[in-house]
Backbone as XML, in Angstrom:
<?xml version="1.0"?>
<chain id="A" units="angstrom">
  <residue number="1" name="MET">
    <atom name="N" x="88.957" y="101.076" z="103.189"/>
    <atom name="CA" x="90.253" y="100.913" z="102.549"/>
    <atom name="C" x="90.944" y="102.271" z="102.471"/>
  </residue>
  <residue number="2" name="GLU">
    <atom name="N" x="92.229" y="102.264" z="102.657"/>
    <atom name="CA" x="93.013" y="103.493" z="102.673"/>
    <atom name="C" x="93.259" y="104.004" z="101.254"/>
  </residue>
  <residue number="3" name="ALA">
    <atom name="N" x="93.176" y="105.317" z="101.084"/>
    <atom name="CA" x="93.454" y="105.930" z="99.789"/>
    <atom name="C" x="94.960" y="105.928" z="99.560"/>
  </residue>
  <residue number="4" name="TYR">
    <atom name="N" x="95.360" y="105.632" z="98.325"/>
    <atom name="CA" x="96.780" y="105.627" z="97.982"/>
    <atom name="C" x="96.957" y="106.033" z="96.526"/>
  </residue>
  <residue number="5" name="ALA">
    <atom name="N" x="98.196" y="106.301" z="96.152"/>
    <atom name="CA" x="98.520" y="106.643" z="94.776"/>
    <atom name="C" x="99.875" y="106.040" z="94.435"/>
  </residue>
  <residue number="6" name="VAL">
    <atom name="N" x="100.072" y="105.757" z="93.166"/>
    <atom name="CA" x="101.375" y="105.328" z="92.658"/>
    <atom name="C" x="101.911" y="106.499" z="91.846"/>
  </residue>
  <residue number="7" name="VAL">
    <atom name="N" x="103.009" y="107.092" z="92.325"/>
    <atom name="CA" x="103.573" y="108.267" z="91.677"/>
    <atom name="C" x="104.992" y="107.985" z="91.219"/>
  </residue>
  <residue number="8" name="GLU">
    <atom name="N" x="105.412" y="108.738" z="90.207"/>
    <atom name="CA" x="106.801" y="108.690" z="89.766"/>
    <atom name="C" x="107.452" y="109.991" z="90.209"/>
  </residue>
  <residue number="9" name="ALA">
    <atom name="N" x="108.494" y="109.869" z="91.015"/>
    <atom name="CA" x="109.206" y="111.041" z="91.519"/>
    <atom name="C" x="110.689" y="110.722" z="91.552"/>
  </residue>
  <residue number="10" name="GLY">
    <atom name="N" x="111.482" y="111.565" z="90.950"/>
    <atom name="CA" x="112.919" y="111.360" z="90.976"/>
    <atom name="C" x="113.359" y="110.098" z="90.258"/>
  </residue>
  <residue number="11" name="GLY">
    <atom name="N" x="112.602" y="109.649" z="89.275"/>
    <atom name="CA" x="112.987" y="108.481" z="88.504"/>
    <atom name="C" x="112.546" y="107.150" z="89.080"/>
  </residue>
  <residue number="12" name="VAL">
    <atom name="N" x="111.848" y="107.150" z="90.211"/>
    <atom name="CA" x="111.369" y="105.902" z="90.806"/>
    <atom name="C" x="109.864" y="105.987" z="91.013"/>
  </residue>
  <residue number="13" name="GLN">
    <atom name="N" x="109.199" y="104.839" z="90.974"/>
    <atom name="CA" x="107.766" y="104.787" z="91.226"/>
    <atom name="C" x="107.531" y="104.277" z="92.635"/>
  </residue>
  <residue number="14" name="CYS">
    <atom name="N" x="106.650" y="104.955" z="93.379"/>
    <atom name="CA" x="106.387" y="104.610" z="94.773"/>
    <atom name="C" x="104.885" y="104.570" z="95.004"/>
  </residue>
  <residue number="15" name="ARG">
    <atom name="N" x="104.473" y="103.661" z="95.880"/>
    <atom name="CA" x="103.079" y="103.627" z="96.334"/>
    <atom name="C" x="103.031" y="104.428" z="97.618"/>
  </residue>
  <residue number="16" name="VAL">
    <atom name="N" x="102.242" y="105.511" z="97.617"/>
    <atom name="CA" x="102.230" y="106.427" z="98.751"/>
    <atom name="C" x="100.801" y="106.674" z="99.217"/>
  </residue>
  <residue number="17" name="SER">
    <atom name="N" x="100.685" y="107.063" z="100.474"/>
    <atom name="CA" x="99.429" y="107.529" z="101.034"/>
    <atom name="C" x="99.758" y="108.763" z="101.873"/>
  </residue>
  <residue number="18" name="VAL">
    <atom name="N" x="98.751" y="109.405" z="102.419"/>
    <atom name="CA" x="98.977" y="110.626" z="103.199"/>
    <atom name="C" x="99.811" y="110.286" z="104.437"/>
  </residue>
  <residue number="19" name="GLY">
    <atom name="N" x="100.882" y="111.053" z="104.642"/>
    <atom name="CA" x="101.767" y="110.840" z="105.778"/>
    <atom name="C" x="102.983" y="109.980" z="105.485"/>
  </residue>
  <residue number="20" name="THR">
    <atom name="N" x="103.053" y="109.381" z="104.303"/>
    <atom name="CA" x="104.183" y="108.533" z="103.940"/>
    <atom name="C" x="105.427" y="109.387" z="103.704"/>
  </residue>
  <residue number="21" name="VAL">
    <atom name="N" x="106.571" y="108.922" z="104.197"/>
    <atom name="CA" x="107.859" y="109.588" z="103.965"/>
    <atom name="C" x="108.656" y="108.724" z="103.005"/>
  </residue>
  <residue number="22" name="ILE">
    <atom name="N" x="109.108" y="109.330" z="101.885"/>
    <atom name="CA" x="109.870" y="108.587" z="100.885"/>
    <atom name="C" x="111.174" y="109.311" z="100.584"/>
  </residue>
  <residue number="23" name="GLU">
    <atom name="N" x="112.156" y="108.559" z="100.099"/>
    <atom name="CA" x="113.423" y="109.109" z="99.642"/>
    <atom name="C" x="113.528" y="108.861" z="98.153"/>
  </residue>
  <residue number="24" name="VAL">
    <atom name="N" x="113.740" y="109.932" z="97.381"/>
    <atom name="CA" x="113.866" y="109.830" z="95.933"/>
    <atom name="C" x="115.146" y="110.532" z="95.510"/>
  </residue>
  <residue number="25" name="ASN">
    <atom name="N" x="115.533" y="110.359" z="94.248"/>
    <atom name="CA" x="116.704" y="111.051" z="93.736"/>
    <atom name="C" x="116.504" y="112.557" z="93.859"/>
  </residue>
  <residue number="26" name="ARG">
    <atom name="N" x="117.601" y="113.301" z="93.946"/>
    <atom name="CA" x="117.571" y="114.735" z="94.229"/>
    <atom name="C" x="116.613" y="115.475" z="93.309"/>
  </residue>
  <residue number="27" name="MET">
    <atom name="N" x="115.742" y="116.260" z="93.945"/>
    <atom name="CA" x="114.780" y="117.095" z="93.223"/>
    <atom name="C" x="114.985" y="118.538" z="93.654"/>
  </residue>
  <residue number="28" name="ALA">
    <atom name="N" x="114.548" y="119.477" z="92.809"/>
    <atom name="CA" x="114.659" y="120.899" z="93.131"/>
    <atom name="C" x="113.634" y="121.249" z="94.198"/>
  </residue>
  <residue number="29" name="GLY">
    <atom name="N" x="113.986" y="122.142" z="95.094"/>
    <atom name="CA" x="113.065" y="122.587" z="96.130"/>
    <atom name="C" x="113.778" y="122.777" z="97.446"/>
  </residue>
  <residue number="30" name="GLU">
    <atom name="N" x="113.393" y="123.840" z="98.136"/>
    <atom name="CA" x="113.972" y="124.130" z="99.445"/>
    <atom name="C" x="113.297" y="123.272" z="100.515"/>
  </residue>
  <residue number="31" name="ALA">
    <atom name="N" x="113.994" y="123.027" z="101.604"/>
    <atom name="CA" x="113.426" y="122.277" z="102.719"/>
    <atom name="C" x="112.259" y="123.070" z="103.307"/>
  </residue>
  <residue number="32" name="GLY">
    <atom name="N" x="111.139" y="122.415" z="103.507"/>
    <atom name="CA" x="109.949" y="123.057" z="104.038"/>
    <atom name="C" x="108.959" y="123.508" z="102.976"/>
  </residue>
  <residue number="33" name="SER">
    <atom name="N" x="109.379" y="123.531" z="101.710"/>
    <atom name="CA" x="108.474" y="123.960" z="100.645"/>
    <atom name="C" x="107.644" y="122.781" z="100.140"/>
  </residue>
  <residue number="34" name="ASP">
    <atom name="N" x="106.530" y="123.097" z="99.503"/>
    <atom name="CA" x="105.647" y="122.074" z="98.930"/>
    <atom name="C" x="105.930" y="121.934" z="97.449"/>
  </residue>
  <residue number="35" name="ILE">
    <atom name="N" x="105.916" y="120.699" z="96.959"/>
    <atom name="CA" x="106.042" y="120.459" z="95.529"/>
    <atom name="C" x="104.862" y="119.620" z="95.073"/>
  </residue>
  <residue number="36" name="GLU">
    <atom name="N" x="104.548" y="119.714" z="93.797"/>
    <atom name="CA" x="103.406" y="119.032" z="93.211"/>
    <atom name="C" x="103.912" y="117.938" z="92.285"/>
  </residue>
  <residue number="37" name="LEU">
    <atom name="N" x="103.532" y="116.710" z="92.556"/>
    <atom name="CA" x="103.907" y="115.577" z="91.715"/>
    <atom name="C" x="102.724" y="115.267" z="90.802"/>
  </residue>
  <residue number="38" name="THR">
    <atom name="N" x="102.896" y="115.526" z="89.512"/>
    <atom name="CA" x="101.791" y="115.340" z="88.565"/>
    <atom name="C" x="101.887" y="114.040" z="87.787"/>
  </residue>
  <residue number="39" name="SER">
    <atom name="N" x="102.993" y="113.325" z="87.918"/>
    <atom name="CA" x="103.149" y="112.050" z="87.216"/>
    <atom name="C" x="102.562" y="110.926" z="88.070"/>
  </residue>
  <residue number="40" name="VAL">
    <atom name="N" x="101.226" y="110.903" z="88.140"/>
    <atom name="CA" x="100.505" y="109.912" z="88.945"/>
    <atom name="C" x="100.121" y="108.752" z="88.029"/>
  </residue>
  <residue number="41" name="ARG">
    <atom name="N" x="100.638" y="107.567" z="88.333"/>
    <atom name="CA" x="100.385" y="106.387" z="87.500"/>
    <atom name="C" x="99.048" y="105.734" z="87.829"/>
  </residue>
  <residue number="42" name="ALA">
    <atom name="N" x="98.661" y="105.745" z="89.104"/>
    <atom name="CA" x="97.386" y="105.164" z="89.532"/>
    <atom name="C" x="96.978" y="105.851" z="90.823"/>
  </residue>
  <residue number="43" name="ILE">
    <atom name="N" x="95.668" y="105.943" z="91.049"/>
    <atom name="CA" x="95.181" y="106.556" z="92.278"/>
    <atom name="C" x="93.938" y="105.802" z="92.735"/>
  </residue>
  <residue number="44" name="ASN">
    <atom name="N" x="93.889" y="105.502" z="94.027"/>
    <atom name="CA" x="92.755" y="104.812" z="94.629"/>
    <atom name="C" x="92.197" y="105.734" z="95.701"/>
  </residue>
  <residue number="45" name="THR">
    <atom name="N" x="90.948" y="106.158" z="95.540"/>
    <atom name="CA" x="90.325" y="107.080" z="96.487"/>
    <atom name="C" x="89.605" y="106.354" z="97.613"/>
  </residue>
  <residue number="46" name="GLY">
    <atom name="N" x="89.642" y="105.050" z="97.610"/>
    <atom name="CA" x="88.948" y="104.269" z="98.633"/>
    <atom name="C" x="87.770" y="103.516" z="98.063"/>
  </residue>
  <residue number="47" name="ASP">
    <atom name="N" x="87.084" y="104.124" z="97.106"/>
    <atom name="CA" x="85.954" y="103.447" z="96.473"/>
    <atom name="C" x="86.148" y="103.279" z="94.972"/>
  </residue>
  <residue number="48" name="GLU">
    <atom name="N" x="87.151" y="103.955" z="94.398"/>
    <atom name="CA" x="87.375" y="103.884" z="92.956"/>
    <atom name="C" x="88.869" y="103.866" z="92.675"/>
  </residue>
  <residue number="49" name="LEU">
    <atom name="N" x="89.286" y="102.994" z="91.766"/>
    <atom name="CA" x="90.682" y="102.895" z="91.354"/>
    <atom name="C" x="90.793" y="103.398" z="89.923"/>
  </residue>
  <residue number="50" name="LYS">
    <atom name="N" x="91.650" y="104.401" z="89.720"/>
    <atom name="CA" x="91.902" y="104.917" z="88.380"/>
    <atom name="C" x="93.334" y="104.571" z="88.002"/>
  </residue>
  <residue number="51" name="ILE">
    <atom name="N" x="93.494" y="103.943" z="86.851"/>
    <atom name="CA" x="94.810" y="103.563" z="86.359"/>
    <atom name="C" x="95.074" y="104.355" z="85.094"/>
  </residue>
  <residue number="52" name="GLY">
    <atom name="N" x="96.236" y="105.016" z="85.040"/>
    <atom name="CA" x="96.568" y="105.859" z="83.905"/>
    <atom name="C" x="97.223" y="105.098" z="82.779"/>
  </residue>
  <residue number="53" name="MET">
    <atom name="N" x="97.149" y="105.675" z="81.608"/>
    <atom name="CA" x="97.782" y="105.110" z="80.415"/>
    <atom name="C" x="98.604" y="106.179" z="79.720"/>
  </residue>
  <residue number="54" name="PRO">
    <atom name="N" x="99.756" y="106.609" z="80.152"/>
    <atom name="CA" x="100.530" y="106.135" z="81.297"/>
    <atom name="C" x="100.252" y="106.902" z="82.587"/>
  </residue>
  <residue number="55" name="ILE">
    <atom name="N" x="99.645" y="108.118" z="82.522"/>
    <atom name="CA" x="99.379" y="108.855" z="83.763"/>
    <atom name="C" x="97.888" y="109.158" z="83.864"/>
  </residue>
  <residue number="56" name="VAL">
    <atom name="N" x="97.418" y="109.379" z="85.075"/>
    <atom name="CA" x="96.021" y="109.734" z="85.314"/>
    <atom name="C" x="95.878" y="111.231" z="85.092"/>
  </residue>
  <residue number="57" name="GLU">
    <atom name="N" x="95.011" y="111.617" z="84.194"/>
    <atom name="CA" x="94.800" y="113.029" z="83.870"/>
    <atom name="C" x="94.156" y="113.759" z="85.038"/>
  </residue>
  <residue number="58" name="GLY">
    <atom name="N" x="94.694" y="114.909" z="85.396"/>
    <atom name="CA" x="94.131" y="115.744" z="86.443"/>
    <atom name="C" x="94.479" y="115.330" z="87.857"/>
  </residue>
  <residue number="59" name="ALA">
    <atom name="N" x="95.158" y="114.215" z="88.034"/>
    <atom name="CA" x="95.521" y="113.767" z="89.382"/>
    <atom name="C" x="96.866" y="114.361" z="89.775"/>
  </residue>
  <residue number="60" name="LYS">
    <atom name="N" x="97.009" y="114.695" z="91.046"/>
    <atom name="CA" x="98.274" y="115.221" z="91.533"/>
    <atom name="C" x="98.446" y="114.857" z="92.997"/>
  </residue>
  <residue number="61" name="VAL">
    <atom name="N" x="99.684" y="114.841" z="93.427"/>
    <atom name="CA" x="100.039" y="114.539" z="94.804"/>
    <atom name="C" x="100.874" y="115.708" z="95.314"/>
  </residue>
  <residue number="62" name="ILE">
    <atom name="N" x="100.503" y="116.250" z="96.467"/>
    <atom name="CA" x="101.244" y="117.350" z="97.076"/>
    <atom name="C" x="102.167" y="116.761" z="98.138"/>
  </residue>
  <residue number="63" name="ALA">
    <atom name="N" x="103.447" y="117.126" z="98.068"/>
    <atom name="CA" x="104.438" y="116.623" z="99.021"/>
    <atom name="C" x="105.238" y="117.781" z="99.591"/>
  </residue>
  <residue number="64" name="THR">
    <atom name="N" x="105.696" y="117.629" z="100.831"/>
    <atom name="CA" x="106.538" y="118.620" z="101.492"/>
    <atom name="C" x="107.969" y="118.106" z="101.489"/>
  </residue>
  <residue number="65" name="VAL">
    <atom name="N" x="108.915" y="118.972" z="101.123"/>
    <atom name="CA" x="110.329" y="118.607" z="101.134"/>
    <atom name="C" x="110.828" y="118.713" z="102.568"/>
  </residue>
  <residue number="66" name="LEU">
    <atom name="N" x="111.209" y="117.573" z="103.160"/>
    <atom name="CA" x="111.734" y="117.575" z="104.513"/>
    <atom name="C" x="113.216" y="117.935" z="104.538"/>
  </residue>
  <residue number="67" name="GLY">
    <atom name="N" x="113.920" y="117.661" z="103.456"/>
    <atom name="CA" x="115.334" y="117.992" z="103.391"/>
    <atom name="C" x="116.045" y="117.202" z="102.312"/>
  </residue>
  <residue number="68" name="HIS">
    <atom name="N" x="117.337" y="117.469" z="102.179"/>
    <atom name="CA" x="118.184" y="116.781" z="101.221"/>
    <atom name="C" x="119.279" y="116.061" z="101.998"/>
  </residue>
  <residue number="69" name="LYS">
    <atom name="N" x="119.701" y="114.921" z="101.486"/>
    <atom name="CA" x="120.764" y="114.172" z="102.151"/>
    <atom name="C" x="121.484" y="113.316" z="101.124"/>
  </residue>
  <residue number="70" name="ARG">
    <atom name="N" x="122.507" y="112.629" z="101.597"/>
    <atom name="CA" x="123.246" y="111.713" z="100.742"/>
    <atom name="C" x="123.006" y="110.296" z="101.240"/>
  </residue>
  <residue number="71" name="GLY">
    <atom name="N" x="122.885" y="109.370" z="100.303"/>
    <atom name="CA" x="122.628" y="107.982" z="100.646"/>
    <atom name="C" x="123.878" y="107.280" z="101.154"/>
  </residue>
  <residue number="72" name="ASP">
    <atom name="N" x="123.735" y="105.998" z="101.432"/>
    <atom name="CA" x="124.862" y="105.187" z="101.880"/>
    <atom name="C" x="125.891" y="105.056" z="100.763"/>
  </residue>
  <residue number="73" name="LYS">
    <atom name="N" x="127.155" y="104.874" z="101.150"/>
    <atom name="CA" x="128.212" y="104.730" z="100.171"/>
    <atom name="C" x="128.171" y="103.339" z="99.555"/>
  </residue>
  <residue number="74" name="LEU">
    <atom name="N" x="128.233" y="103.302" z="98.237"/>
    <atom name="CA" x="128.268" y="102.051" z="97.497"/>
    <atom name="C" x="129.666" y="101.891" z="96.912"/>
  </residue>
  <residue number="75" name="ILE">
    <atom name="N" x="130.249" y="100.728" z="97.055"/>
    <atom name="CA" x="131.585" y="100.456" z="96.540"/>
    <atom name="C" x="131.470" y="99.560" z="95.312"/>
  </residue>
  <residue number="76" name="HIS">
    <atom name="N" x="132.059" y="100.012" z="94.218"/>
    <atom name="CA" x="132.129" y="99.206" z="93.005"/>
    <atom name="C" x="133.563" y="98.711" z="92.892"/>
  </residue>
  <residue number="77" name="PHE">
    <atom name="N" x="133.760" y="97.393" z="92.908"/>
    <atom name="CA" x="135.088" y="96.797" z="92.941"/>
    <atom name="C" x="135.268" y="95.893" z="91.742"/>
  </residue>
  <residue number="78" name="ARG">
    <atom name="N" x="136.381" y="96.090" z="91.012"/>
    <atom name="CA" x="136.698" y="95.240" z="89.869"/>
    <atom name="C" x="138.071" y="94.619" z="90.095"/>
  </residue>
  <residue number="79" name="LYS">
    <atom name="N" x="138.231" y="93.398" z="89.627"/>
    <atom name="CA" x="139.513" y="92.719" z="89.799"/>
    <atom name="C" x="139.706" y="91.724" z="88.668"/>
  </residue>
  <residue number="80" name="ASN">
    <atom name="N" x="140.894" y="91.700" z="88.126"/>
    <atom name="CA" x="141.287" y="90.651" z="87.191"/>
    <atom name="C" x="142.223" y="89.707" z="87.931"/>
  </residue>
  <residue number="81" name="ARG">
    <atom name="N" x="141.824" y="88.494" z="88.087"/>
    <atom name="CA" x="142.645" y="87.568" z="88.872"/>
    <atom name="C" x="143.963" y="87.257" z="88.155"/>
  </residue>
  <residue number="82" name="ARG">
    <atom name="N" x="144.975" y="87.080" z="88.955"/>
    <atom name="CA" x="146.343" y="86.765" z="88.517"/>
    <atom name="C" x="146.992" y="87.868" z="87.697"/>
  </residue>
  <residue number="83" name="LYS">
    <atom name="N" x="146.417" y="89.037" z="87.581"/>
    <atom name="CA" x="146.987" y="90.124" z="86.788"/>
    <atom name="C" x="147.427" y="91.299" z="87.655"/>
  </residue>
  <residue number="84" name="GLY">
    <atom name="N" x="147.041" y="91.290" z="88.927"/>
    <atom name="CA" x="147.403" y="92.398" z="89.803"/>
    <atom name="C" x="146.552" y="93.639" z="89.593"/>
  </residue>
  <residue number="85" name="TYR">
    <atom name="N" x="145.397" y="93.495" z="88.936"/>
    <atom name="CA" x="144.527" y="94.642" z="88.642"/>
    <atom name="C" x="143.380" y="94.688" z="89.647"/>
  </residue>
  <residue number="86" name="GLU">
    <atom name="N" x="143.291" y="95.777" z="90.353"/>
    <atom name="CA" x="142.166" y="96.032" z="91.247"/>
    <atom name="C" x="141.748" y="97.485" z="91.097"/>
  </residue>
  <residue number="87" name="ARG">
    <atom name="N" x="140.447" y="97.720" z="91.114"/>
    <atom name="CA" x="139.935" y="99.081" z="90.992"/>
    <atom name="C" x="138.737" y="99.249" z="91.901"/>
  </residue>
  <residue number="88" name="ARG">
    <atom name="N" x="138.760" y="100.285" z="92.731"/>
    <atom name="CA" x="137.648" y="100.597" z="93.618"/>
    <atom name="C" x="137.123" y="101.985" z="93.273"/>
  </residue>
  <residue number="89" name="VAL">
    <atom name="N" x="135.807" y="102.082" z="93.172"/>
    <atom name="CA" x="135.171" y="103.376" z="92.953"/>
    <atom name="C" x="134.014" y="103.477" z="93.936"/>
  </residue>
  <residue number="90" name="GLY">
    <atom name="N" x="133.945" y="104.570" z="94.693"/>
    <atom name="CA" x="132.862" y="104.777" z="95.639"/>
    <atom name="C" x="131.844" y="105.762" z="95.076"/>
  </residue>
  <residue number="91" name="HIS">
    <atom name="N" x="130.613" y="105.650" z="95.547"/>
    <atom name="CA" x="129.545" y="106.515" z="95.057"/>
    <atom name="C" x="128.512" y="106.726" z="96.160"/>
  </residue>
  <residue number="92" name="ARG">
    <atom name="N" x="128.063" y="107.965" z="96.334"/>
    <atom name="CA" x="126.962" y="108.269" z="97.256"/>
    <atom name="C" x="125.905" y="109.044" z="96.479"/>
  </residue>
  <residue number="93" name="GLN">
    <atom name="N" x="124.688" y="108.537" z="96.481"/>
    <atom name="CA" x="123.603" y="109.144" z="95.728"/>
    <atom name="C" x="123.024" y="110.333" z="96.495"/>
  </residue>
  <residue number="94" name="GLU">
    <atom name="N" x="122.741" y="111.416" z="95.778"/>
    <atom name="CA" x="122.078" y="112.588" z="96.361"/>
    <atom name="C" x="120.578" y="112.304" z="96.429"/>
  </residue>
  <residue number="95" name="LEU">
    <atom name="N" x="119.968" y="112.472" z="97.604"/>
    <atom name="CA" x="118.567" y="112.133" z="97.811"/>
    <atom name="C" x="117.770" y="113.319" z="98.339"/>
  </residue>
  <residue number="96" name="THR">
    <atom name="N" x="116.474" y="113.290" z="98.089"/>
    <atom name="CA" x="115.531" y="114.242" z="98.654"/>
    <atom name="C" x="114.506" y="113.462" z="99.465"/>
  </residue>
  <residue number="97" name="VAL">
    <atom name="N" x="114.216" y="113.934" z="100.673"/>
    <atom name="CA" x="113.245" y="113.275" z="101.544"/>
    <atom name="C" x="111.926" y="114.038" z="101.435"/>
  </residue>
  <residue number="98" name="LEU">
    <atom name="N" x="110.853" y="113.315" z="101.049"/>
    <atom name="CA" x="109.533" y="113.919" z="100.849"/>
    <atom name="C" x="108.524" y="113.304" z="101.809"/>
  </residue>
  <residue number="99" name="LYS">
    <atom name="N" x="107.603" y="114.137" z="102.303"/>
    <atom name="CA" x="106.475" y="113.646" z="103.089"/>
    <atom name="C" x="105.201" y="114.001" z="102.344"/>
  </residue>
  <residue number="100" name="ILE">
    <atom name="N" x="104.369" y="113.010" z="102.109"/>
    <atom name="CA" x="103.144" y="113.187" z="101.312"/>
    <atom name="C" x="102.115" y="113.918" z="102.165"/>
  </residue>
  <residue number="101" name="LYS">
    <atom name="N" x="101.613" y="115.013" z="101.603"/>
    <atom name="CA" x="100.668" y="115.872" z="102.307"/>
    <atom name="C" x="99.225" y="115.577" z="101.914"/>
  </residue>
  <residue number="102" name="SER">
    <atom name="N" x="98.965" y="115.449" z="100.602"/>
    <atom name="CA" x="97.593" y="115.183" z="100.171"/>
    <atom name="C" x="97.575" y="114.519" z="98.801"/>
  </residue>
  <residue number="103" name="LEU">
    <atom name="N" x="96.494" y="113.814" z="98.526"/>
    <atom name="CA" x="96.243" y="113.188" z="97.225"/>
    <atom name="C" x="95.043" y="113.887" z="96.613"/>
  </residue>
  <residue number="104" name="ALA">
    <atom name="N" x="95.154" y="114.218" z="95.340"/>
    <atom name="CA" x="94.029" y="114.883" z="94.679"/>
    <atom name="C" x="93.841" y="114.333" z="93.284"/>
  </residue>
</chain>
């Protein structure tokens, strides 16, 4: 069985394994640098599953920052019928692309 971990990064929880590429909300770090994710919710080493309450003590995930980018544009549209009211607001989320290097 493949080793994996459930980590919280950038406000979202993801199930990751070594080599996984994920996109999370913007985090500090230069492209090419390594960051340490210590908010590990669960970790499976292949023979043992540890579940944290709420985090697993001493567990960490090392990830490499591949770069920063902006997500797809989301349009928020409001309208009141028969009143002539329309409002459009666009939004693009700032994202960080991470590649998981190791689980510890």
